[in-house]
LODOMI-328338 format. One record per residue: residue number from 1; residue in one letter; x, y, z of N, C-alpha, C, O in turn. Coordinates in steps of 0.02 Angstrom, whole numbers, plus 50000, padded with zeros to 5 digits. Each point is the difference from the previous one (the first is absolute). Layout:
N
[site NUM "A" [X Y Z] [X Y Z] [X Y Z] [X Y Z]] ...
END
This chain:
65
[site 1 "X" [50202 49688 49103] [49916 50019 50046] [49932 49975 49942] [49987 50037 49953]] [site 2 "X" [49976 49902 50055] [49930 49981 49963] [49975 50061 50022] [49993 50006 50061]] [site 3 "X" [49997 50022 49917] [49939 50035 49998] [49905 49983 49991] [49987 49998 49940]] [site 4 "X" [49973 49994 50087] [49937 49966 49965] [49960 50066 49977] [49996 50056 50025]] [site 5 "X" [49978 49915 49921] [49930 50038 49999] [49934 49984 50014] [49983 49942 50007]] [site 6 "X" [49969 50117 49998] [49943 49982 50012] [49967 49930 49988] [49959 49978 50039]] [site 7 "X" [50057 49996 49918] [49975 49916 49993] [50026 49953 50026] [49978 49943 50007]] [site 8 "X" [50103 50095 50019] [50014 49915 50051] [49972 50012 50047] [49977 49949 50027]] [site 9 "X" [50006 50126 50013] [49987 49999 50046] [49946 50004 50028] [49986 50017 50058]] [site 10 "X" [49969 49959 49881] [49941 49970 50029] [49977 49950 49968] [49943 50001 49978]] [site 11 "X" [50102 49944 50013] [50016 49934 49998] [49966 49969 50063] [50019 50018 50056]] [site 12 "X" [49927 49931 49937] [49965 49958 50048] [50078 49959 50019] [50045 50011 49959]] [site 13 "X" [49966 49962 50076] [50038 49939 50028] [49955 49961 50037] [49953 50029 50025]] [site 14 "X" [50053 49900 49986] [49985 49951 49995] [50033 49969 50051] [50061 49998 50000]] [site 15 "X" [49893 49968 50063] [50043 49964 50034] [49988 49975 50079] [49958 50036 50026]] [site 16 "X" [50058 49931 50003] [49961 49950 50059] [50034 50027 50060] [50059 49989 50013]] [site 17 "X" [49898 50048 50023] [50001 50009 50086] [49973 49970 50038] [49940 49991 49995]] [site 18 "X" [50093 49987 50050] [49981 49937 50026] [49964 49953 49970] [49949 49980 50028]] [site 19 "X" [50065 50002 49930] [49963 49958 49951] [49948 50009 49949] [49967 49963 49963]] [site 20 "X" [50037 50095 50048] [49911 50026 49983] [50041 50036 49952] [50058 50018 50004]] [site 21 "X" [49888 49990 49937] [50010 50028 49939] [49988 50093 49999] [49941 50016 49995]] [site 22 "X" [50089 50019 50008] [50025 50062 50016] [50027 50063 49920] [50007 49971 49946]] [site 23 "X" [50004 50096 50055] [50021 50000 49954] [49995 50106 49999] [49968 50031 50042]] [site 24 "X" [50054 49989 49925] [50045 50071 50032] [50037 50034 49939] [50053 49972 49987]] [site 25 "X" [49933 50080 49973] [50028 50032 49976] [50088 49994 50014] [50017 49967 50050]] [site 26 "X" [50015 50053 49925] [50063 50005 49986] [50042 50055 50050] [50047 49989 50038]] [site 27 "X" [49912 50086 49944] [49990 50069 50046] [49979 49968 50045] [50042 50002 50044]] [site 28 "X" [49902 49959 49976] [49981 49986 50070] [50044 49988 50047] [50015 50030 50051]] [site 29 "X" [50009 49913 49918] [50080 49955 50036] [50085 50035 50009] [50045 49989 50040]] [site 30 "X" [49949 50052 49907] [50044 50045 50023] [49993 50056 50046] [50046 50027 50031]] [site 31 "X" [49901 49986 49970] [49975 50072 50073] [50019 49943 50047] [50049 50013 50035]] [site 32 "X" [49923 49924 49975] [50002 49934 50054] [50073 50025 50036] [50013 50025 50055]] [site 33 "X" [50037 49953 49874] [50050 49963 50038] [50042 50083 50029] [50044 49998 50043]] [site 34 "X" [49939 50056 49931] [50022 50047 50013] [49985 50017 50074] [50049 50001 50037]] [site 35 "X" [49891 50011 49987] [49979 50022 50051] [49980 49954 50057] [49985 50017 50058]] [site 36 "X" [50020 49912 49911] [50015 49955 50070] [50067 50007 50051] [50000 50000 50062]] [site 37 "X" [50058 50008 49892] [50071 50027 50049] [49945 50074 50021] [49978 50000 50058]] [site 38 "X" [50011 50031 49917] [49994 50061 50058] [49978 49971 50074] [50016 50022 50055]] [site 39 "X" [49947 49929 49933] [49958 49959 50060] [50080 49981 50022] [50034 50051 49991]] [site 40 "X" [50001 49899 50031] [50038 49975 50016] [50042 50063 50015] [50018 49994 50059]] [site 41 "X" [50002 50049 49921] [50067 50072 50004] [49923 50002 50058] [50002 49945 50027]] [site 42 "X" [49951 50085 49993] [49962 50034 50066] [50015 49933 50048] [50009 50014 50059]] [site 43 "X" [49993 49929 49926] [49995 49945 50066] [50074 49995 50010] [50011 49987 50059]] [site 44 "X" [50044 50018 49906] [50048 50013 50039] [50010 50056 50036] [50007 49987 50060]] [site 45 "X" [49996 50085 49924] [49981 50060 50017] [49991 49984 50053] [50051 50000 50035]] [site 46 "X" [49879 49976 50000] [49960 49990 50068] [50023 49989 50008] [50026 50043 50036]] [site 47 "X" [50019 49895 49961] [50053 49942 50039] [50055 50018 50052] [50016 49975 50054]] [site 48 "X" [50012 50092 49900] [50058 50035 50016] [49988 50020 50055] [50026 49993 50056]] [site 49 "X" [49919 50039 49919] [49957 50065 50052] [49991 49979 50059] [50032 50023 50048]] [site 50 "X" [49931 49940 49956] [49974 49927 50057] [50076 49985 50059] [49994 49988 50060]] [site 51 "X" [50080 50018 49899] [50044 49969 50035] [50065 50054 49993] [50059 49987 49985]] [site 52 "X" [49906 50084 50032] [50019 50065 49986] [50058 50035 49964] [50037 50048 50010]] [site 53 "X" [49953 49903 49939] [50055 50031 49952] [49967 50053 49938] [49940 49989 49988]] [site 54 "X" [50084 50053 49983] [49945 50042 49943] [50043 49976 49951] [50062 50000 49997]] [site 55 "X" [49885 49974 49958] [49993 49975 49936] [50038 50039 49968] [50010 50058 50018]] [site 56 "X" [50022 49905 49914] [50041 50062 49959] [49928 50022 49961] [49945 49986 50024]] [site 57 "X" [50066 50054 49906] [49973 50037 49939] [49989 49922 49960] [50041 49957 49982]] [site 58 "X" [49904 50044 50014] [50000 49935 49948] [49985 50041 49915] [50015 49971 49947]] [site 59 "X" [49958 50088 50056] [49980 50029 49961] [50036 50012 49938] [50054 50029 50005]] [site 60 "X" [49923 49950 49925] [50070 49989 49926] [50007 50050 49990] [50055 50014 49976]] [site 61 "X" [49882 50058 50038] [50064 50051 49984] [50065 50017 50046] [50057 50019 49984]] [site 62 "X" [49922 49971 50060] [50072 50013 50065] [50068 49965 49980] [50058 50020 49997]] [site 63 "X" [49896 49889 49984] [50076 49980 49986] [50034 50030 49923] [50059 49999 49983]] [site 64 "X" [49904 50018 49992] [50034 50039 49929] [50056 50085 50016] [50049 50023 49971]] [site 65 "X" [49914 49997 50080] [50051 50054 50017] [50058 49969 49977] [50055 50029 50004]] 
END
């Protein structure tokens, strides 16, 4: 597994978002990737509950047990 140091985590990445220049640190981009999946898991759980289905536990710590 690659371990990023403080320097690499703080590195700024330049890119285009909807055709406009943007930049973020590697740290913030990694946080976005991890956190955005939480949003989608909540959407799925909400839809399951709306249909009367109890969603499965999706917490990583429960998966590891």
